[in-house]
Structures are given as structure tokens and as C-alpha cells.
C-alpha positions as CSV (number, residue, x, y, z in Angstrom):
1,M,77.4,-57.6,46.9
2,R,77.3,-57.9,50.7
3,I,75.9,-60.7,52.8
4,H,74.0,-59.3,55.8
5,H,72.6,-62.4,57.4
6,F,73.3,-66.1,56.9
7,L,71.4,-68.4,59.2
8,L,71.9,-72.2,59.5
9,R,68.8,-73.5,61.2
10,N,69.1,-77.3,60.8
11,S,72.2,-79.3,59.9
12,Q,72.8,-83.0,60.0
13,L,75.5,-85.5,59.2
14,S,74.5,-89.2,58.7
15,L,76.4,-92.4,57.9
16,H,75.2,-94.8,55.2
17,P,77.1,-98.0,54.6
18,R,78.2,-98.6,51.0
19,Q,76.9,-95.1,50.2
20,G,79.2,-92.8,52.3
21,I,78.4,-89.8,54.3
22,K,75.3,-87.6,53.8
23,A,75.4,-83.9,54.9
24,S,72.2,-81.9,54.9
25,L,71.4,-78.2,55.6
26,S,67.7,-77.4,55.7
27,N,65.4,-74.4,56.2
28,N,68.3,-71.9,56.0
29,H,68.1,-68.1,55.4
30,V,70.4,-65.6,53.7
31,S,69.9,-61.9,52.9
32,V,72.2,-59.9,50.6
33,S,72.3,-56.5,49.1
34,G,74.2,-55.1,46.1
35,N,74.3,-52.8,43.1
36,W,72.7,-53.3,39.7
37,K,73.6,-51.6,36.5
38,V,72.2,-51.7,32.9
39,K,73.8,-50.1,29.9
40,K,72.2,-50.0,26.6
41,S,73.6,-47.7,23.8
42,F,73.7,-44.3,25.3
43,I,71.4,-45.1,28.2
44,T,72.8,-46.2,31.6
45,L,70.5,-47.3,34.5
46,H,71.7,-48.2,37.9
47,G,70.5,-48.7,41.5
48,T,70.6,-51.1,44.4
49,F,68.8,-54.2,45.5
50,D,68.0,-56.2,48.6
51,L,67.6,-60.0,48.2
52,S,66.2,-62.4,50.8
53,V,66.2,-66.2,50.4
54,D,64.2,-68.4,52.8
55,G,63.8,-72.1,53.1
56,M,67.1,-73.0,51.4
57,S,68.0,-76.7,51.7
58,I,70.8,-78.8,50.4
59,L,71.6,-82.5,50.6
60,V,75.1,-83.7,49.6
61,S,76.4,-87.3,49.5
62,L,80.1,-87.8,49.9
63,N,82.1,-90.9,48.9
64,L,85.3,-91.6,50.9
65,D,88.3,-93.4,49.4
66,K,92.1,-93.3,49.2
67,D,94.5,-92.6,46.4
68,Q,97.7,-94.5,45.6
69,S,99.8,-92.5,48.0
70,G,97.5,-93.5,50.9
71,R,95.9,-90.1,51.3
72,P,92.1,-89.7,51.7
73,T,89.9,-88.7,48.8
74,V,86.4,-87.2,48.9
75,S,84.0,-87.0,45.9
76,V,80.5,-85.7,45.6
77,T,78.2,-88.5,44.4
78,H,74.9,-86.8,44.8
79,C,73.6,-83.3,45.3
80,H,70.1,-81.9,45.6
81,N,68.9,-78.4,46.7
82,S,65.7,-76.5,47.0
83,I,64.6,-73.0,47.8
84,G,61.4,-72.0,49.5
85,H,60.9,-68.4,48.7
86,V,62.9,-65.5,47.2
87,S,62.0,-61.8,47.7
88,I,63.7,-58.8,46.1
89,E,63.4,-55.1,46.4
90,I,64.9,-52.8,43.8
91,S,65.7,-49.1,44.1
92,G,67.2,-46.6,41.7
93,H,66.3,-45.6,38.1
94,I,62.9,-46.9,36.9
95,S,62.7,-49.0,40.1
96,W,59.0,-48.5,40.2
97,I,58.7,-50.2,36.8
98,L,61.0,-53.1,37.8
99,N,59.1,-53.7,41.0
100,L,56.0,-54.3,39.0
101,F,57.7,-57.4,37.7
102,H,59.2,-58.5,41.0
103,E,57.5,-61.9,40.9
104,R,59.0,-62.8,37.6
105,I,62.4,-61.5,38.7
106,E,62.1,-63.5,41.9
107,N,61.2,-66.7,40.1
108,N,64.1,-66.3,37.7
109,V,66.5,-65.7,40.6
110,K,65.2,-68.8,42.4
111,N,65.7,-71.0,39.3
112,I,69.2,-69.7,38.7
113,L,70.2,-70.3,42.4
114,E,68.8,-73.9,42.3
115,Q,70.8,-74.6,39.1
116,K,74.0,-73.1,40.5
117,I,74.2,-74.3,44.1
118,C,75.0,-78.0,43.4
119,K,77.3,-77.0,40.6
120,M,79.2,-74.7,43.0
121,V,79.4,-77.5,45.6
122,K,80.9,-80.0,43.1
123,E,83.3,-77.4,41.8
124,S,84.4,-76.4,45.3
125,A,85.0,-80.1,46.2
126,A,87.1,-80.6,43.1
127,S,89.1,-77.4,43.1
128,R,89.5,-76.8,46.9
129,L,88.8,-79.9,49.0
130,E,90.5,-82.6,46.9
131,P,93.7,-80.5,46.3
132,Y,93.9,-79.9,50.0
133,L,93.6,-83.6,50.8
134,R,96.5,-84.3,48.4
135,T,98.8,-82.1,50.5
136,L,98.1,-84.0,53.8
137,P,101.3,-85.6,55.2
138,V,101.4,-89.4,55.5
139,T,104.8,-89.7,57.3
140,S,106.3,-87.9,60.2
141,M,109.9,-87.9,61.6
142,I,110.0,-88.7,65.3
143,D,113.7,-88.1,66.0
144,Q,117.1,-88.3,64.2
145,I,116.7,-92.1,63.8
146,A,113.2,-93.0,63.0
147,G,109.9,-91.8,61.5
148,I,106.4,-93.3,61.3
149,D,104.3,-94.0,58.2
150,Y,100.6,-93.5,58.9
151,R,99.2,-93.5,55.4
152,L,95.8,-95.2,54.8
153,V,96.1,-98.9,53.9
154,G,92.4,-99.1,52.9
155,A,89.5,-96.9,52.2
156,P,87.6,-95.6,55.2
157,Q,84.6,-97.9,55.9
158,V,81.3,-96.3,56.8
159,T,79.1,-98.2,59.2
160,F,75.9,-97.3,61.0
161,Q,77.9,-96.9,64.2
162,G,80.8,-94.9,62.9
163,L,83.7,-94.5,60.5
164,D,86.5,-97.1,60.5
165,T,89.8,-95.8,59.2
166,P,92.8,-98.1,58.8
167,F,96.3,-96.5,59.1
168,K,99.6,-98.2,58.4
169,G,101.5,-97.3,61.6
170,E,105.0,-98.5,60.5
171,F,108.3,-97.1,61.8
172,F,111.1,-96.6,59.3
173,G,114.7,-95.5,59.5
174,R,115.5,-91.9,58.7
175,N,118.5,-92.8,56.5
176,W,117.2,-96.2,55.2
177,N,113.8,-97.8,54.5
178,S,113.9,-101.6,54.1
179,S,110.9,-103.9,53.8
180,V,109.6,-105.3,57.0
181,P,110.0,-109.1,57.3
182,F,106.7,-109.7,59.0
183,D,103.1,-108.8,58.4
184,A,100.7,-106.6,60.4
185,P,98.0,-108.6,62.1
186,P,94.3,-107.7,61.6
187,I,92.7,-105.5,64.1
188,T,89.2,-105.9,65.4
189,L,87.6,-103.1,67.3
190,P,85.1,-103.9,70.1
191,Q,81.5,-103.6,69.3
192,K,80.9,-100.7,71.6
193,N,79.5,-97.2,71.1
194,D,80.0,-95.7,74.5
195,H,82.8,-93.4,73.4
196,M,83.2,-91.0,70.5
197,I,86.6,-92.4,69.4
198,Y,88.2,-95.8,69.7
199,F,91.9,-96.1,68.9
200,A,93.5,-99.5,68.5
201,V,97.3,-100.2,68.1
202,S,98.7,-103.7,67.2
203,E,102.1,-105.1,68.1
204,Y,103.1,-104.4,64.5
205,V,103.8,-100.7,65.5
206,F,106.0,-101.6,68.4
207,N,107.8,-104.4,66.5
208,T,108.7,-102.1,63.6
209,A,109.9,-99.5,66.1
210,S,112.1,-101.9,67.9
211,R,113.5,-103.2,64.6
212,V,114.4,-99.7,63.4
213,Y,116.1,-98.7,66.7
214,H,117.9,-102.0,66.9
215,Q,119.3,-101.6,63.4
216,A,120.5,-98.2,64.4
217,G,122.4,-99.7,67.4
218,Q,120.2,-97.9,70.0
219,M,118.9,-101.1,71.7
220,K,122.3,-102.7,72.6
221,F,123.9,-102.7,76.0
222,T,127.0,-104.3,77.5
223,I,127.1,-106.5,80.6
224,Q,130.5,-107.0,82.2
225,N,131.6,-109.1,85.1
226,K,131.4,-106.2,87.5
227,H,127.6,-105.9,86.7
228,V,127.0,-109.5,88.0
229,S,127.3,-110.3,91.8
230,R,129.6,-113.1,92.8
231,G,128.0,-116.2,94.0
232,G,124.9,-115.5,91.9
233,K,123.1,-113.7,94.7
234,R,121.9,-110.9,92.5
235,L,120.6,-113.4,90.0
236,G,118.9,-115.4,92.7
237,V,121.0,-118.6,91.9
238,P,122.9,-119.4,95.1
239,G,126.1,-121.4,94.7
240,E,126.4,-120.7,91.0
241,K,128.9,-118.5,89.3
242,I,128.3,-116.7,86.1
243,R,131.1,-115.1,84.1
244,W,130.5,-112.8,81.2
245,D,133.2,-112.2,78.6
246,S,134.2,-108.5,78.5
247,R,133.1,-108.3,74.9
248,S,129.6,-109.6,75.6
249,T,126.7,-107.5,74.4
250,V,122.9,-108.0,74.5
251,S,120.5,-106.6,71.9
252,A,116.8,-106.3,72.6
253,L,114.7,-106.9,69.5
254,G,111.0,-107.2,68.7
255,S,109.2,-110.4,69.4
256,Q,108.4,-110.9,65.7
257,E,112.1,-111.6,65.0
258,K,113.7,-112.6,68.3
259,N,112.9,-112.0,71.9
260,V,116.5,-111.5,72.9
261,A,119.5,-111.7,70.6
262,F,123.1,-112.2,71.9
263,G,125.8,-110.7,69.8
264,A,129.4,-112.0,70.1
265,S,128.7,-113.2,73.6
266,Q,130.0,-116.0,75.7
267,I,128.4,-117.3,78.9
268,G,130.2,-119.5,81.3
269,V,128.5,-121.3,84.2
């Protein structure tokens, strides 16, 4: 069977709170051709056919959620379809007889298509879409030290204005993954609809990043006496002398734990 024309005339995607997403295709057209064959005892009949379907419409409601691994899930909660008109032309053996009953054949084809379309949509969602979503990555390595976890922490929320999708956004160590000692603050997006996409990032992302790199020893630096001007001129404190022990180190850490941490340091004024 060969598809010669497939025309999508009207398509629409709409958001419905507490119901999900509705996708609709209306007043579409498809024309196909193929071969037919009938074998009965020692009699074999065959030929070709041309089938045209007009006014084909389908409405599908999708529910969005997440699984235990934080990956998105999609399920078909409702499906409805209708077909306006089906026409068929048959050629081959005894085609003149078959064409006498073309109206009955067309009605049978129409009924079969209306019964099969929604079934095929649900089967495709279960056998193709859902397995694909289960393969989506939820973590990504950034470098040799850290990676980021961006799995869903909640189901996508459908509103009249858009789709709110909460991601985790937590940095973790490549060779270790300990629990974070602070919580992520809630994020509230502005009530604006001027742009297609709004992207919000809280300080939780930067604090977990600084924590991971600090634990890996990447956010430490050493200040020695030669780095500090005598007389305090470089520090803007005239007449004062600051001496750092040669072993002094300073570690920068995220604000959730400490703003500045001094490790094994001595300060003399």
C-alpha cells in the first residue's frame, strides 16, 4: 500500500489545567493505493484499488506526569476521531461487480478506520513514546569533577498560560554523591506572558556547585606575605601591618554553609 497524499489542514494544541494537553487535527485528507487479492479454493482474484479519505479529524488528551526516576511520562486519557467521507475505486478481476457495491464497501472501510485510529494512537503512545521517554538522561557530567542532576522533582503543571516544569538542578561530585545539607528554596515565576520561555534558577544551583568544587579542593587559594603590600596600602588601611602565616589558605564556599572559610590560617595585626 502506498500513500500518495497526506494533507494536514488544521492542527491545534491547547492547555487545560487539571486535564493536561489536548491535541487536535481536523478536516484532514489522505489518499492511498494498493493491491487486493482474494483466494477461494481454486479461484484467485486480484487487482488494485485507490482509496481517498476526506474530513478526517482526531482529538487526543494527554496527561503529563513523572516516574520515580524523575523522567517525564505521557499517557493518553481520551481519544476521539471521525471521518467525513470515504471513496474507493477498484480495478482488476470482476471489478465492475465490486464497484456496484462501492457504497457498502466504503461504509465498512469508514467504520473500520474509526475503530482503529484511536486504538493505534494509544498503542503508539504505549509502545513508542513512553519507552523513548524512559531513555531520556536526567544527569550530565560537566567536567572531571562535577555533574548536574536535572531530573523532574514534580509533575509538569499545566496552566492556561503555559507549562511549568520543575527541574532539580543539583550539582554532584563525579566520584562521590553525598546528601546536600540545605534545601532548595521555592521558585515563583513572574506572571508575564510576553516571551515564549521563562527560565528561573535559584541560588541552590550555585550553592551545590560551589560545595562540590570546594570539596574537590578547587576553590582554595593561598595568600602569602608577598601578596600583601607593606603598610597596608594595598588593603586601604594606612599605618596598619598585616602578616599572613605562610601556611595560610582561604577557601571560598557557598553562602548556604559559609561565606568565607579560613583553613589553618593565622592573622596578625
